[in-house]
All heavy atoms as a GROMACS GRO file, in nm:
protein
  566
    1MET      N    1  -0.382  -2.364  -0.218
    1MET     CA    2  -0.424  -2.230  -0.248
    1MET      C    3  -0.316  -2.132  -0.202
    1MET      O    4  -0.263  -2.143  -0.093
    1MET     CB    5  -0.556  -2.202  -0.176
    1MET     CG    6  -0.618  -2.072  -0.214
    1MET     SD    7  -0.787  -2.072  -0.150
    1MET     CE    8  -0.815  -1.901  -0.145
    2SER      N    9  -0.283  -2.038  -0.285
    2SER     CA   10  -0.179  -1.942  -0.248
    2SER      C   11  -0.238  -1.832  -0.160
    2SER      O   12  -0.358  -1.809  -0.157
    2SER     CB   13  -0.116  -1.881  -0.374
    2SER     OG   14  -0.209  -1.802  -0.442
    3ARG      N   15  -0.149  -1.767  -0.089
    3ARG     CA   16  -0.190  -1.658  -0.001
    3ARG      C   17  -0.102  -1.538  -0.031
    3ARG      O   18   0.018  -1.553  -0.054
    3ARG     CB   19  -0.174  -1.700   0.144
    3ARG     CG   20  -0.206  -1.591   0.241
    3ARG     CD   21  -0.207  -1.640   0.383
    3ARG     NE   22  -0.236  -1.527   0.471
    3ARG     CZ   23  -0.232  -1.533   0.601
    3ARG    NH1   24  -0.201  -1.645   0.661
    3ARG    NH2   25  -0.257  -1.426   0.672
    4THR      N   26  -0.160  -1.420  -0.029
    4THR     CA   27  -0.084  -1.298  -0.051
    4THR      C   28  -0.063  -1.228   0.082
    4THR      O   29  -0.158  -1.206   0.157
    4THR     CB   30  -0.157  -1.204  -0.149
    4THR    OG1   31  -0.174  -1.271  -0.274
    4THR    CG2   32  -0.080  -1.076  -0.171
    5TYR      N   33   0.061  -1.195   0.110
    5TYR     CA   34   0.097  -1.117   0.228
    5TYR      C   35   0.131  -0.976   0.179
    5TYR      O   36   0.195  -0.962   0.075
    5TYR     CB   37   0.219  -1.178   0.297
    5TYR     CG   38   0.194  -1.316   0.351
    5TYR    CD1   39   0.217  -1.429   0.272
    5TYR    CD2   40   0.147  -1.335   0.480
    5TYR    CE1   41   0.195  -1.556   0.321
    5TYR    CE2   42   0.124  -1.463   0.530
    5TYR     CZ   43   0.148  -1.572   0.449
    5TYR     OH   44   0.125  -1.699   0.498
    6SER      N   45   0.089  -0.875   0.254
    6SER     CA   46   0.108  -0.737   0.210
    6SER      C   47   0.152  -0.648   0.326
    6SER      O   48   0.122  -0.676   0.443
    6SER     CB   49  -0.022  -0.680   0.154
    6SER     OG   50  -0.067  -0.756   0.046
    7ALA      N   51   0.218  -0.541   0.290
    7ALA     CA   52   0.251  -0.434   0.385
    7ALA      C   53   0.242  -0.302   0.311
    7ALA      O   54   0.275  -0.295   0.192
    7ALA     CB   55   0.390  -0.453   0.442
    8SER      N   56   0.193  -0.201   0.378
    8SER     CA   57   0.177  -0.069   0.318
    8SER      C   58   0.227   0.038   0.413
    8SER      O   59   0.223   0.022   0.536
    8SER     CB   60   0.029  -0.042   0.287
    8SER     OG   61  -0.022  -0.137   0.198
    9ARG      N   62   0.270   0.148   0.355
    9ARG     CA   63   0.314   0.264   0.433
    9ARG      C   64   0.266   0.391   0.363
    9ARG      O   65   0.270   0.401   0.240
    9ARG     CB   66   0.466   0.270   0.442
    9ARG     CG   67   0.527   0.173   0.538
    9ARG     CD   68   0.499   0.221   0.682
    9ARG     NE   69   0.573   0.147   0.779
    9ARG     CZ   70   0.534   0.034   0.836
    9ARG    NH1   71   0.420  -0.021   0.799
    9ARG    NH2   72   0.605  -0.026   0.927
   10PRO      N   73   0.222   0.489   0.443
   10PRO     CA   74   0.185   0.617   0.383
   10PRO      C   75   0.310   0.692   0.338
   10PRO      O   76   0.418   0.674   0.395
   10PRO     CB   77   0.114   0.690   0.497
   10PRO     CG   78   0.172   0.632   0.620
   10PRO     CD   79   0.205   0.488   0.587
   11VAL      N   80   0.295   0.776   0.238
   11VAL     CA   81   0.404   0.860   0.189
   11VAL      C   82   0.365   1.004   0.214
   11VAL      O   83   0.261   1.050   0.168
   11VAL     CB   84   0.430   0.836   0.038
   11VAL    CG1   85   0.543   0.923  -0.012
   11VAL    CG2   86   0.459   0.689   0.012
   12ALA      N   87   0.449   1.076   0.288
   12ALA     CA   88   0.415   1.211   0.331
   12ALA      C   89   0.432   1.316   0.221
   12ALA      O   90   0.366   1.420   0.225
   12ALA     CB   91   0.499   1.249   0.452
   13SER      N   92   0.519   1.289   0.124
   13SER     CA   93   0.542   1.389   0.019
   13SER      C   94   0.592   1.320  -0.108
   13SER      O   95   0.613   1.200  -0.110
   13SER     CB   96   0.644   1.493   0.066
   13SER     OG   97   0.775   1.441   0.059
   14ASP      N   98   0.612   1.399  -0.212
   14ASP     CA   99   0.665   1.346  -0.337
   14ASP      C  100   0.817   1.340  -0.338
   14ASP      O  101   0.877   1.303  -0.438
   14ASP     CB  102   0.617   1.432  -0.454
   14ASP     CG  103   0.468   1.416  -0.480
   14ASP    OD1  104   0.414   1.309  -0.448
   14ASP    OD2  105   0.407   1.511  -0.534
   15ASN      N  106   0.879   1.375  -0.227
   15ASN     CA  107   1.023   1.371  -0.216
   15ASN      C  108   1.070   1.227  -0.237
   15ASN      O  109   1.028   1.136  -0.166
   15ASN     CB  110   1.062   1.421  -0.076
   15ASN     CG  111   1.211   1.419  -0.052
   15ASN    OD1  112   1.282   1.329  -0.094
   15ASN    ND2  113   1.258   1.521   0.018
   16PRO      N  114   1.160   1.203  -0.334
   16PRO     CA  115   1.204   1.066  -0.364
   16PRO      C  116   1.264   0.994  -0.243
   16PRO      O  117   1.247   0.872  -0.229
   16PRO     CB  118   1.310   1.084  -0.473
   16PRO     CG  119   1.275   1.214  -0.537
   16PRO     CD  120   1.218   1.300  -0.428
   17GLU      N  121   1.332   1.066  -0.154
   17GLU     CA  122   1.389   1.002  -0.036
   17GLU      C  123   1.279   0.953   0.058
   17GLU      O  124   1.293   0.847   0.120
   17GLU     CB  125   1.483   1.098   0.038
   17GLU     CG  126   1.613   1.124  -0.035
   17GLU     CD  127   1.601   1.234  -0.142
   17GLU    OE1  128   1.503   1.312  -0.139
   17GLU    OE2  129   1.688   1.239  -0.229
   18GLU      N  130   1.170   1.028   0.069
   18GLU     CA  131   1.060   0.985   0.155
   18GLU      C  132   0.986   0.865   0.096
   18GLU      O  133   0.944   0.776   0.169
   18GLU     CB  134   0.964   1.101   0.180
   18GLU     CG  135   1.024   1.204   0.273
   18GLU     CD  136   0.922   1.299   0.330
   18GLU    OE1  137   0.807   1.255   0.358
   18GLU    OE2  138   0.956   1.416   0.348
   19VAL      N  139   0.973   0.863  -0.036
   19VAL     CA  140   0.911   0.748  -0.102
   19VAL      C  141   0.997   0.624  -0.079
   19VAL      O  142   0.947   0.518  -0.041
   19VAL     CB  143   0.891   0.774  -0.254
   19VAL    CG1  144   0.840   0.649  -0.324
   19VAL    CG2  145   0.797   0.892  -0.277
   20ALA      N  146   1.128   0.638  -0.098
   20ALA     CA  147   1.220   0.525  -0.079
   20ALA      C  148   1.216   0.476   0.066
   20ALA      O  149   1.218   0.355   0.092
   20ALA     CB  150   1.362   0.565  -0.119
   21ALA      N  151   1.210   0.568   0.161
   21ALA     CA  152   1.204   0.530   0.303
   21ALA      C  153   1.075   0.453   0.332
   21ALA      O  154   1.076   0.355   0.407
   21ALA     CB  155   1.214   0.653   0.392
   22ALA      N  156   0.964   0.495   0.274
   22ALA     CA  157   0.837   0.426   0.294
   22ALA      C  158   0.843   0.286   0.233
   22ALA      O  159   0.793   0.189   0.293
   22ALA     CB  160   0.722   0.506   0.234
   23VAL      N  161   0.903   0.273   0.116
   23VAL     CA  162   0.917   0.141   0.053
   23VAL      C  163   1.005   0.050   0.139
   23VAL      O  164   0.972  -0.067   0.161
   23VAL     CB  165   0.974   0.154  -0.090
   23VAL    CG1  166   1.010   0.016  -0.147
   23VAL    CG2  167   0.875   0.225  -0.181
   24ARG      N  168   1.116   0.103   0.190
   24ARG     CA  169   1.203   0.023   0.277
   24ARG      C  170   1.129  -0.023   0.403
   24ARG      O  171   1.140  -0.139   0.444
   24ARG     CB  172   1.328   0.102   0.317
   24ARG     CG  173   1.433   0.109   0.210
   24ARG     CD  174   1.565   0.164   0.262
   24ARG     NE  175   1.553   0.296   0.323
   24ARG     CZ  176   1.558   0.411   0.255
   24ARG    NH1  177   1.574   0.411   0.125
   24ARG    NH2  178   1.547   0.526   0.320
   25ALA      N  179   1.051   0.068   0.463
   25ALA     CA  180   0.976   0.033   0.585
   25ALA      C  181   0.871  -0.074   0.556
   25ALA      O  182   0.855  -0.168   0.634
   25ALA     CB  183   0.912   0.158   0.645
   26ALA      N  184   0.801  -0.062   0.445
   26ALA     CA  185   0.700  -0.162   0.409
   26ALA      C  186   0.766  -0.296   0.379
   26ALA      O  187   0.716  -0.402   0.418
   26ALA     CB  188   0.617  -0.114   0.290
   27THR      N  189   0.880  -0.292   0.312
   27THR     CA  190   0.952  -0.416   0.279
   27THR      C  191   0.999  -0.485   0.407
   27THR      O  192   0.986  -0.608   0.421
   27THR     CB  193   1.071  -0.386   0.186
   27THR    OG1  194   1.021  -0.324   0.067
   27THR    CG2  195   1.148  -0.512   0.150
   28GLU      N  196   1.052  -0.409   0.501
   28GLU     CA  197   1.097  -0.468   0.628
   28GLU      C  198   0.979  -0.525   0.706
   28GLU      O  199   0.988  -0.634   0.764
   28GLU     CB  200   1.171  -0.363   0.711
   28GLU     CG  201   1.235  -0.419   0.835
   28GLU     CD  202   1.340  -0.525   0.806
   28GLU    OE1  203   1.415  -0.513   0.707
   28GLU    OE2  204   1.347  -0.623   0.883
   29GLU      N  205   0.866  -0.453   0.708
   29GLU     CA  206   0.747  -0.505   0.777
   29GLU      C  207   0.700  -0.636   0.715
   29GLU      O  208   0.668  -0.732   0.785
   29GLU     CB  209   0.633  -0.404   0.773
   29GLU     CG  210   0.506  -0.455   0.837
   29GLU     CD  211   0.386  -0.363   0.819
   29GLU    OE1  212   0.404  -0.246   0.782
   29GLU    OE2  213   0.274  -0.411   0.843
   30LEU      N  214   0.700  -0.641   0.582
   30LEU     CA  215   0.657  -0.763   0.513
   30LEU      C  216   0.754  -0.878   0.543
   30LEU      O  217   0.711  -0.991   0.566
   30LEU     CB  218   0.646  -0.739   0.363
   30LEU     CG  219   0.602  -0.857   0.279
   30LEU    CD1  220   0.468  -0.913   0.326
   30LEU    CD2  221   0.595  -0.817   0.132
   31ARG      N  222   0.882  -0.850   0.547
   31ARG     CA  223   0.980  -0.954   0.578
   31ARG      C  224   0.955  -1.012   0.718
   31ARG      O  225   0.958  -1.134   0.737
   31ARG     CB  226   1.122  -0.897   0.570
   31ARG     CG  227   1.230  -1.002   0.582
   31ARG     CD  228   1.364  -0.944   0.550
   31ARG     NE  229   1.412  -0.861   0.659
   31ARG     CZ  230   1.509  -0.897   0.742
   31ARG    NH1  231   1.569  -1.014   0.728
   31ARG    NH2  232   1.547  -0.817   0.838
   32GLU      N  233   0.923  -0.927   0.813
   32GLU     CA  234   0.893  -0.973   0.949
   32GLU      C  235   0.762  -1.052   0.952
   32GLU      O  236   0.752  -1.152   1.023
   32GLU     CB  237   0.888  -0.855   1.046
   32GLU     CG  238   1.022  -0.790   1.068
   32GLU     CD  239   1.126  -0.886   1.123
   32GLU    OE1  240   1.093  -0.966   1.213
   32GLU    OE2  241   1.241  -0.882   1.074
   33THR      N  242   0.663  -1.009   0.877
   33THR     CA  243   0.536  -1.081   0.870
   33THR      C  244   0.558  -1.220   0.812
   33THR      O  245   0.507  -1.320   0.865
   33THR     CB  246   0.434  -1.004   0.784
   33THR    OG1  247   0.408  -0.878   0.846
   33THR    CG2  248   0.304  -1.082   0.768
   34LEU      N  249   0.635  -1.228   0.704
   34LEU     CA  250   0.663  -1.358   0.642
   34LEU      C  251   0.737  -1.448   0.740
   34LEU      O  252   0.704  -1.567   0.754
   34LEU     CB  253   0.746  -1.338   0.515
   34LEU     CG  254   0.674  -1.272   0.398
   34LEU    CD1  255   0.774  -1.240   0.287
   34LEU    CD2  256   0.560  -1.356   0.346
   35ARG      N  257   0.835  -1.394   0.807
   35ARG     CA  258   0.911  -1.472   0.905
   35ARG      C  259   0.819  -1.527   1.013
   35ARG      O  260   0.832  -1.642   1.054
   35ARG     CB  261   1.021  -1.386   0.967
   35ARG     CG  262   1.110  -1.465   1.062
   35ARG     CD  263   1.225  -1.382   1.115
   35ARG     NE  264   1.318  -1.356   1.004
   35ARG     CZ  265   1.389  -1.244   0.993
   35ARG    NH1  266   1.377  -1.149   1.081
   35ARG    NH2  267   1.471  -1.229   0.892
   36GLY      N  268   0.723  -1.446   1.057
   36GLY     CA  269   0.626  -1.490   1.158
   36GLY      C  270   0.537  -1.604   1.110
   36GLY      O  271   0.480  -1.677   1.190
   37HIS      N  272   0.526  -1.619   0.978
   37HIS     CA  273   0.447  -1.728   0.920
   37HIS      C  274   0.536  -1.842   0.870
   37HIS      O  275   0.492  -1.928   0.794
   37HIS     CB  276   0.360  -1.675   0.806
   37HIS     CG  277   0.242  -1.598   0.853
   37HIS    ND1  278   0.246  -1.462   0.875
   37HIS    CD2  279   0.117  -1.638   0.885
   37HIS    CE1  280   0.128  -1.420   0.917
   37HIS    NE2  281   0.049  -1.525   0.924
   38GLY      N  282   0.663  -1.840   0.911
   38GLY     CA  283   0.753  -1.948   0.875
   38GLY      C  284   0.808  -1.941   0.733
   38GLY      O  285   0.859  -2.040   0.681
   39ILE      N  286   0.800  -1.825   0.670
   39ILE     CA  287   0.850  -1.807   0.533
   39ILE      C  288   0.977  -1.724   0.541
   39ILE      O  289   0.975  -1.610   0.588
   39ILE     CB  290   0.746  -1.736   0.445
   39ILE    CG1  291   0.617  -1.817   0.438
   39ILE    CG2  292   0.803  -1.712   0.305
   39ILE    CD1  293   0.501  -1.744   0.375
   40GLU      N  294   1.088  -1.781   0.497
   40GLU     CA  295   1.214  -1.709   0.497
   40GLU      C  296   1.233  -1.640   0.361
   40GLU      O  297   1.238  -1.707   0.258
   40GLU     CB  298   1.330  -1.803   0.526
   40GLU     CG  299   1.336  -1.849   0.670
   40GLU     CD  300   1.352  -1.735   0.769
   40GLU    OE1  301   1.428  -1.638   0.742
   40GLU    OE2  302   1.288  -1.741   0.875
   41ALA      N  303   1.243  -1.510   0.364
   41ALA     CA  304   1.270  -1.431   0.244
   41ALA      C  305   1.360  -1.316   0.285
   41ALA      O  306   1.338  -1.252   0.388
   41ALA     CB  307   1.140  -1.378   0.185
   42SER      N  308   1.461  -1.291   0.206
   42SER     CA  309   1.552  -1.182   0.237
   42SER      C  310   1.490  -1.049   0.195
   42SER      O  311   1.396  -1.044   0.114
   42SER     CB  312   1.686  -1.200   0.166
   42SER     OG  313   1.669  -1.180   0.026
   43PHE      N  314   1.543  -0.941   0.251
   43PHE     CA  315   1.499  -0.808   0.211
   43PHE      C  316   1.515  -0.793   0.060
   43PHE      O  317   1.428  -0.742  -0.008
   43PHE     CB  318   1.584  -0.702   0.286
   43PHE     CG  319   1.540  -0.562   0.262
   43PHE    CD1  320   1.452  -0.500   0.348
   43PHE    CD2  321   1.588  -0.491   0.153
   43PHE    CE1  322   1.412  -0.369   0.327
   43PHE    CE2  323   1.548  -0.361   0.130
   43PHE     CZ  324   1.459  -0.299   0.217
   44GLU      N  325   1.627  -0.843   0.008
   44GLU     CA  326   1.655  -0.831  -0.136
   44GLU      C  327   1.554  -0.910  -0.219
   44GLU      O  328   1.514  -0.865  -0.326
   44GLU     CB  329   1.798  -0.878  -0.166
   44GLU     CG  330   1.905  -0.787  -0.109
   44GLU     CD  331   1.929  -0.806   0.041
   44GLU    OE1  332   1.884  -0.908   0.100
   44GLU    OE2  333   1.991  -0.717   0.101
   45ASP      N  334   1.516  -1.030  -0.172
   45ASP     CA  335   1.416  -1.110  -0.244
   45ASP      C  336   1.285  -1.033  -0.260
   45ASP      O  337   1.224  -1.033  -0.366
   45ASP     CB  338   1.385  -1.241  -0.170
   45ASP     CG  339   1.499  -1.340  -0.173
   45ASP    OD1  340   1.586  -1.330  -0.262
   45ASP    OD2  341   1.502  -1.428  -0.084
   46ILE      N  342   1.244  -0.970  -0.151
   46ILE     CA  343   1.118  -0.894  -0.154
   46ILE      C  344   1.134  -0.769  -0.239
   46ILE      O  345   1.046  -0.736  -0.320
   46ILE     CB  346   1.074  -0.859  -0.011
   46ILE    CG1  347   1.048  -0.988   0.069
   46ILE    CG2  348   0.949  -0.772  -0.013
   46ILE    CD1  349   1.032  -0.967   0.218
   47ALA      N  350   1.247  -0.700  -0.224
   47ALA     CA  351   1.270  -0.577  -0.299
   47ALA      C  352   1.269  -0.601  -0.450
   47ALA      O  353   1.224  -0.516  -0.526
   47ALA     CB  354   1.402  -0.513  -0.256
   48LEU      N  355   1.316  -0.718  -0.492
   48LEU     CA  356   1.318  -0.750  -0.636
   48LEU      C  357   1.177  -0.754  -0.696
   48LEU      O  358   1.160  -0.735  -0.816
   48LEU     CB  359   1.389  -0.883  -0.661
   48LEU     CG  360   1.541  -0.880  -0.648
   48LEU    CD1  361   1.597  -1.021  -0.656
   48LEU    CD2  362   1.603  -0.792  -0.754
   49LEU      N  363   1.077  -0.778  -0.612
   49LEU     CA  364   0.940  -0.783  -0.662
   49LEU      C  365   0.884  -0.644  -0.690
   49LEU      O  366   0.782  -0.630  -0.757
   49LEU     CB  367   0.850  -0.854  -0.561
   49LEU     CG  368   0.887  -1.000  -0.532
   49LEU    CD1  369   0.799  -1.053  -0.420
   49LEU    CD2  370   0.872  -1.083  -0.658
   50GLY      N  371   0.949  -0.542  -0.638
   50GLY     CA  372   0.904  -0.406  -0.661
   50GLY      C  373   0.790  -0.368  -0.567
   50GLY      O  374   0.762  -0.438  -0.470
   51HIS      N  375   0.726  -0.257  -0.597
   51HIS     CA  376   0.616  -0.209  -0.514
   51HIS      C  377   0.512  -0.142  -0.604
   51HIS      O  378   0.539  -0.114  -0.721
   51HIS     CB  379   0.665  -0.110  -0.408
   51HIS     CG  380   0.705   0.024  -0.463
   51HIS    ND1  381   0.827   0.046  -0.524
   51HIS    CD2  382   0.638   0.140  -0.470
   51HIS    CE1  383   0.834   0.171  -0.564
   51HIS    NE2  384   0.720   0.231  -0.533
   52THR      N  385   0.396  -0.120  -0.549
   52THR     CA  386   0.292  -0.044  -0.618
   52THR      C  387   0.260   0.078  -0.534
   52THR      O  388   0.296   0.086  -0.416
   52THR     CB  389   0.164  -0.127  -0.640
   52THR    OG1  390   0.114  -0.169  -0.512
   52THR    CG2  391   0.192  -0.249  -0.727
   53GLU      N  392   0.192   0.173  -0.594
   53GLU     CA  393   0.149   0.292  -0.523
   53GLU      C  394   0.000   0.309  -0.543
   53GLU      O  395  -0.055   0.272  -0.647
   53GLU     CB  396   0.224   0.415  -0.571
   53GLU     CG  397   0.372   0.406  -0.544
   53GLU     CD  398   0.448   0.531  -0.583
   53GLU    OE1  399   0.385   0.637  -0.605
   53GLU    OE2  400   0.571   0.524  -0.590
   54SER      N  401  -0.065   0.364  -0.442
   54SER     CA  402  -0.208   0.389  -0.451
   54SER      C  403  -0.242   0.513  -0.369
   54SER      O  404  -0.160   0.562  -0.292
   54SER     CB  405  -0.287   0.267  -0.400
   54SER     OG  406  -0.255   0.241  -0.264
   55TRP      N  407  -0.361   0.563  -0.390
   55TRP     CA  408  -0.410   0.677  -0.315
   55TRP      C  409  -0.545   0.640  -0.257
   55TRP      O  410  -0.628   0.579  -0.324
   55TRP     CB  411  -0.426   0.799  -0.407
   55TRP     CG  412  -0.296   0.863  -0.443
   55TRP    CD1  413  -0.244   0.975  -0.389
   55TRP    CD2  414  -0.200   0.818  -0.541
   55TRP    NE1  415  -0.122   1.004  -0.446
   55TRP    CE2  416  -0.093   0.909  -0.540
   55TRP    CE3  417  -0.194   0.710  -0.628
   55TRP    CZ2  418   0.019   0.895  -0.622
   55TRP    CZ3  419  -0.084   0.696  -0.710
   55TRP    CH2  420   0.021   0.788  -0.707
   56ASP      N  421  -0.567   0.678  -0.131
   56ASP     CA  422  -0.695   0.647  -0.069
   56ASP      C  423  -0.796   0.758  -0.098
   56ASP      O  424  -0.766   0.854  -0.171
   56ASP     CB  425  -0.680   0.620   0.081
   56ASP     CG  426  -0.632   0.740   0.161
   56ASP    OD1  427  -0.644   0.855   0.114
   56ASP    OD2  428  -0.584   0.719   0.274
   57ASP      N  429  -0.917   0.744  -0.044
   57ASP     CA  430  -1.025   0.839  -0.071
   57ASP      C  431  -0.995   0.980  -0.020
   57ASP      O  432  -1.057   1.076  -0.065
   57ASP     CB  433  -1.155   0.789  -0.007
   57ASP     CG  434  -1.208   0.663  -0.074
   57ASP    OD1  435  -1.168   0.634  -0.188
   57ASP    OD2  436  -1.289   0.593  -0.011
   58GLU      N  437  -0.902   0.990   0.072
   58GLU     CA  438  -0.867   1.121   0.127
   58GLU      C  439  -0.746   1.182   0.057
   58GLU      O  440  -0.696   1.286   0.097
   58GLU     CB  441  -0.840   1.109   0.277
   58GLU     CG  442  -0.965   1.065   0.354
   58GLU     CD  443  -0.938   1.043   0.501
   58GLU    OE1  444  -0.826   1.069   0.548
   58GLU    OE2  445  -1.031   0.999   0.569
   59GLY      N  446  -0.696   1.113  -0.046
   59GLY     CA  447  -0.583   1.164  -0.122
   59GLY      C  448  -0.447   1.128  -0.066
   59GLY      O  449  -0.345   1.175  -0.116
   60GLN      N  450  -0.444   1.041   0.036
   60GLN     CA  451  -0.316   0.997   0.094
   60GLN      C  452  -0.250   0.897   0.000
   60GLN      O  453  -0.312   0.802  -0.045
   60GLN     CB  454  -0.339   0.931   0.231
   60GLN     CG  455  -0.215   0.869   0.293
   60GLN     CD  456  -0.108   0.971   0.328
   60GLN    OE1  457  -0.134   1.064   0.401
   60GLN    NE2  458   0.011   0.953   0.273
   61ARG      N  459  -0.125   0.920  -0.029
   61ARG     CA  460  -0.046   0.830  -0.114
   61ARG      C  461   0.011   0.718  -0.027
   61ARG      O  462   0.060   0.741   0.083
   61ARG     CB  463   0.067   0.909  -0.178
   61ARG     CG  464   0.156   0.829  -0.271
   61ARG     CD  465   0.260   0.923  -0.326
   61ARG     NE  466   0.351   0.856  -0.416
   61ARG     CZ  467   0.457   0.916  -0.470
   61ARG    NH1  468   0.483   1.042  -0.442
   61ARG    NH2  469   0.535   0.849  -0.551
   62TRP      N  470   0.007   0.595  -0.080
   62TRP     CA  471   0.058   0.477  -0.010
   62TRP      C  472   0.150   0.399  -0.103
   62TRP      O  473   0.128   0.395  -0.224
   62TRP     CB  474  -0.058   0.385   0.030
   62TRP     CG  475  -0.146   0.441   0.135
   62TRP    CD1  476  -0.248   0.531   0.117
   62TRP    CD2  477  -0.139   0.415   0.274
   62TRP    NE1  478  -0.305   0.562   0.238
   62TRP    CE2  479  -0.240   0.491   0.336
   62TRP    CE3  480  -0.058   0.335   0.354
   62TRP    CZ2  481  -0.262   0.489   0.474
   62TRP    CZ3  482  -0.080   0.333   0.490
   62TRP    CH2  483  -0.181   0.409   0.549
   63VAL      N  484   0.252   0.336  -0.044
   63VAL     CA  485   0.331   0.236  -0.116
   63VAL      C  486   0.291   0.100  -0.061
   63VAL      O  487   0.262   0.085   0.058
   63VAL     CB  488   0.484   0.259  -0.102
   63VAL    CG1  489   0.524   0.387  -0.170
   63VAL    CG2  490   0.530   0.256   0.041
   64ASN      N  491   0.285   0.002  -0.150
   64ASN     CA  492   0.239  -0.133  -0.115
   64ASN      C  493   0.341  -0.235  -0.165
   64ASN      O  494   0.388  -0.226  -0.278
   64ASN     CB  495   0.104  -0.161  -0.181
   64ASN     CG  496   0.007  -0.046  -0.165
   64ASN    OD1  497  -0.040  -0.019  -0.056
   64ASN    ND2  498  -0.019   0.026  -0.274
   65VAL      N  499   0.372  -0.331  -0.080
   65VAL     CA  500   0.464  -0.439  -0.114
   65VAL      C  501   0.390  -0.570  -0.089
   65VAL      O  502   0.330  -0.588   0.017
   65VAL     CB  503   0.592  -0.432  -0.029
   65VAL    CG1  504   0.688  -0.543  -0.067
   65VAL    CG2  505   0.658  -0.296  -0.042
   66ASP      N  506   0.391  -0.660  -0.186
   66ASP     CA  507   0.316  -0.786  -0.176
   66ASP      C  508   0.407  -0.906  -0.200
   66ASP      O  509   0.503  -0.899  -0.276
   66ASP     CB  510   0.203  -0.790  -0.280
   66ASP     CG  511   0.103  -0.679  -0.261
   66ASP    OD1  512   0.060  -0.656  -0.147
   66ASP    OD2  513   0.068  -0.615  -0.362
   67TRP      N  514   0.369  -1.018  -0.137
   67TRP     CA  515   0.439  -1.146  -0.155
   67TRP      C  516   0.333  -1.252  -0.172
   67TRP      O  517   0.249  -1.271  -0.085
   67TRP     CB  518   0.524  -1.177  -0.032
   67TRP     CG  519   0.597  -1.307  -0.038
   67TRP    CD1  520   0.546  -1.430  -0.003
   67TRP    CD2  521   0.731  -1.329  -0.076
   67TRP    NE1  522   0.642  -1.526  -0.017
   67TRP    CE2  523   0.757  -1.466  -0.062
   67TRP    CE3  524   0.833  -1.246  -0.119
   67TRP    CZ2  525   0.882  -1.520  -0.092
   67TRP    CZ3  526   0.956  -1.300  -0.149
   67TRP    CH2  527   0.980  -1.437  -0.135
   68ASP      N  528   0.334  -1.323  -0.284
   68ASP     CA  529   0.241  -1.433  -0.307
   68ASP      C  530   0.312  -1.563  -0.272
   68ASP      O  531   0.415  -1.595  -0.327
   68ASP     CB  532   0.197  -1.439  -0.453
   68ASP     CG  533   0.108  -1.321  -0.490
   68ASP    OD1  534   0.029  -1.278  -0.405
   68ASP    OD2  535   0.121  -1.271  -0.604
   69SER      N  536   0.254  -1.637  -0.178
   69SER     CA  537   0.314  -1.764  -0.138
   69SER      C  538   0.249  -1.878  -0.215
   69SER      O  539   0.132  -1.870  -0.251
   69SER     CB  540   0.298  -1.787   0.012
   69SER     OG  541   0.162  -1.810   0.044
   70GLU      N  542   0.326  -1.979  -0.237
   70GLU     CA  543   0.275  -2.099  -0.302
   70GLU      C  544   0.237  -2.199  -0.194
   70GLU      O  545   0.301  -2.206  -0.090
   70GLU     CB  546   0.382  -2.159  -0.394
   70GLU     CG  547   0.413  -2.073  -0.512
   70GLU     CD  548   0.294  -2.053  -0.605
   70GLU    OE1  549   0.218  -2.150  -0.628
   70GLU    OE2  550   0.275  -1.940  -0.654
   71PRO      N  551   0.133  -2.275  -0.218
   71PRO     CA  552   0.093  -2.375  -0.118
   71PRO      C  553   0.200  -2.483  -0.102
   71PRO      O  554   0.270  -2.516  -0.197
   71PRO     CB  555  -0.037  -2.433  -0.174
   71PRO     CG  556  -0.031  -2.403  -0.320
   71PRO     CD  557   0.050  -2.278  -0.335
   72ALA      N  558   0.212  -2.533   0.018
   72ALA     CA  559   0.307  -2.641   0.043
   72ALA      C  560   0.256  -2.772  -0.018
   72ALA      O  561   0.137  -2.795  -0.026
   72ALA     CB  562   0.327  -2.658   0.193
   73GLY      N  563   0.348  -2.854  -0.061
   73GLY     CA  564   0.309  -2.985  -0.108
   73GLY      C  565   0.324  -3.000  -0.252
   73GLY      O  566   0.310  -3.090  -0.320
   0.00000   0.00000   0.00000
């Protein structure tokens, strides 16, 4: 069974530099999470998957980065 690992960061404004910084921070967090689970993935590997954006009930914008792992064996 596959497992999805995720990381999210809030985005303070629509400024493209702030969005990019949030994506970089979420990507780095996800890379560290994967490493902690014994999965080696480079920043570039994760970045190639792209990101999604969402808004919570309070109107806060978030960037989300996900990694789907394949089961061993």
